[in-house]
matplotlib code that plots the C-alpha trace (Angstrom):
import matplotlib.pyplot as plt

x = [116.4, 117.1, 120.5, 122.3, 122.8, 119.6, 120.1, 118.9, 119.8, 116.0, 114.3, 112.8, 113.3, 110.5, 111.6, 115.0, 114.0, 111.3, 114.2, 116.4, 113.5, 113.1, 116.7, 117.3, 114.5, 116.2, 119.2, 117.6, 116.1, 118.9, 120.8, 118.5, 118.7, 122.1, 122.1, 119.7, 121.6, 124.8, 123.1, 120.4, 122.2, 123.3, 123.2, 125.7, 127.7, 130.2, 131.0, 132.1, 130.7, 132.9, 134.0, 132.3, 134.3, 136.0, 136.5, 134.2, 136.1, 137.2, 136.3, 139.3, 140.5, 141.3, 144.7, 146.5, 147.5, 151.3, 152.8, 156.3, 157.1, 157.6, 160.8, 164.4, 165.5, 169.3, 171.1, 171.9, 173.8, 171.6, 173.7, 172.0, 171.7, 169.2, 168.6, 167.0, 164.9, 161.7, 162.4, 162.2, 165.6, 166.5, 165.1, 161.3, 160.2, 157.2, 154.1, 155.8, 153.7, 155.7, 154.6, 157.2, 158.1, 161.6, 163.8, 163.1, 159.5, 159.7, 162.3, 159.8, 156.8, 159.0, 160.4, 156.5, 155.1, 157.6, 157.3, 161.4, 160.7, 158.1, 157.7, 156.3, 154.8, 156.4, 154.2, 155.1, 152.1, 152.8, 152.1, 150.3, 150.0, 152.3, 150.0, 150.1, 152.3, 156.1, 157.8, 161.3, 160.6, 161.5, 163.1, 166.9, 167.0, 169.8, 171.3, 174.1, 174.0, 171.4, 170.1, 168.3, 165.4, 166.5, 169.9, 171.3, 173.3, 175.4, 176.6, 174.0, 173.9, 171.2, 171.1, 167.9, 166.8, 164.8, 163.2, 165.8, 165.6, 168.1, 167.4, 164.4, 166.4, 168.8, 167.7]
y = [81.0, 77.8, 76.8, 80.0, 82.6, 84.8, 88.6, 89.0, 92.5, 93.6, 91.2, 92.2, 90.7, 88.6, 87.2, 86.4, 84.7, 82.7, 81.3, 80.7, 78.4, 77.0, 76.0, 75.1, 72.4, 71.1, 70.7, 68.7, 66.2, 66.3, 65.3, 62.9, 61.0, 60.8, 59.7, 57.0, 55.4, 55.1, 53.5, 51.2, 47.8, 46.1, 42.6, 42.9, 40.0, 42.3, 44.0, 41.5, 43.0, 44.5, 41.8, 42.6, 44.7, 42.8, 45.8, 49.1, 52.1, 54.4, 58.0, 60.7, 60.4, 63.5, 64.5, 63.9, 67.0, 67.9, 68.8, 70.6, 70.7, 66.6, 67.2, 68.3, 71.0, 71.8, 74.4, 73.6, 75.3, 74.4, 75.0, 74.9, 76.2, 77.0, 78.1, 81.4, 81.9, 80.9, 83.3, 86.5, 86.7, 84.9, 87.5, 87.7, 91.3, 91.3, 93.3, 93.4, 90.9, 89.7, 87.7, 85.4, 83.9, 83.9, 81.1, 82.1, 81.8, 78.3, 76.9, 78.4, 76.5, 73.3, 73.6, 73.9, 71.5, 68.9, 70.5, 70.6, 74.6, 76.0, 79.6, 82.1, 85.4, 88.4, 87.6, 84.2, 82.5, 79.8, 79.6, 76.8, 76.6, 76.8, 79.4, 81.6, 84.6, 84.2, 84.8, 83.6, 84.5, 81.2, 79.8, 81.7, 82.1, 83.9, 84.0, 85.2, 86.7, 87.5, 87.7, 89.4, 88.4, 85.7, 85.3, 81.8, 80.8, 77.5, 77.4, 79.6, 79.2, 79.9, 78.9, 77.9, 76.0, 72.9, 69.8, 67.0, 63.5, 63.8, 63.9, 66.2, 68.1, 69.9, 73.2]
z = [29.2, 30.2, 28.5, 28.5, 30.8, 32.2, 33.2, 36.7, 36.5, 35.8, 38.2, 41.4, 44.7, 44.8, 41.1, 42.5, 45.6, 43.9, 41.3, 43.8, 45.5, 42.6, 42.1, 45.5, 45.0, 41.7, 43.4, 46.1, 44.1, 42.2, 45.0, 46.9, 43.2, 43.4, 46.7, 46.0, 43.2, 45.1, 48.4, 46.6, 46.5, 43.6, 43.0, 40.3, 39.6, 38.5, 41.4, 44.8, 48.1, 51.0, 53.5, 56.9, 59.0, 61.7, 63.7, 64.6, 63.0, 66.0, 66.1, 66.6, 69.9, 71.9, 71.8, 75.4, 76.8, 77.1, 80.2, 79.6, 83.5, 83.4, 80.8, 81.6, 79.1, 77.7, 76.0, 72.6, 69.4, 66.4, 63.1, 59.9, 56.2, 54.0, 50.4, 50.9, 47.1, 49.0, 52.4, 53.4, 55.4, 58.7, 60.9, 62.3, 62.8, 64.8, 63.2, 60.1, 57.6, 54.2, 51.6, 52.2, 55.6, 57.4, 58.1, 61.8, 61.5, 60.0, 62.9, 65.6, 63.5, 63.5, 67.2, 68.3, 66.3, 68.0, 71.0, 71.9, 72.7, 75.4, 74.8, 77.2, 76.9, 78.3, 81.6, 81.6, 80.4, 78.2, 74.5, 73.8, 70.1, 67.1, 65.2, 68.4, 67.6, 67.4, 70.5, 72.0, 75.5, 77.9, 75.4, 76.0, 72.1, 70.8, 66.7, 64.8, 61.5, 59.5, 55.8, 53.7, 51.1, 48.8, 50.3, 51.2, 54.3, 55.8, 58.6, 60.1, 64.2, 66.7, 70.5, 72.4, 75.3, 74.2, 76.1, 76.9, 78.0, 80.4, 84.5, 85.4, 88.1, 85.6, 84.3]

ax = plt.figure().add_subplot(projection="3d")
ax.plot(x, y, z, "-o")
ax.set_aspect("equal")
plt.show()
């Protein structure tokens, strides 16, 4: 059956392997024809050629290593509001996966992404990625209040230690 669906349930393994090889061959032939037609030079007057590139394209550079020891920190109070419709409340519960994220998780991800906090594990090892397990150790994090799933809040406050542009000798 070329146009419709073929019932492969009665086919032997050898027949199935042969059919797969045949289909892969057709796909490879089709792809090579498509590639040849898109890369073939065209002298069509309706399509102007692109100007030559003046600078060679650079590859992706390696990201710089961020050294938190080069920055001072300070304690801040962060006051914020949120609409809780899309969140599972304020408080994060370790090892409790929920279908919705919590406000605390979103706050942690944002602060990690911007490199404003430098959390550690309980044994003092620095966490290096926003994808790491959430831990406020080393950030002197505290919060007041909590909300349940779907509840909005205005005027929530958290306290934490963040990176600062102040003199390095302060701590």
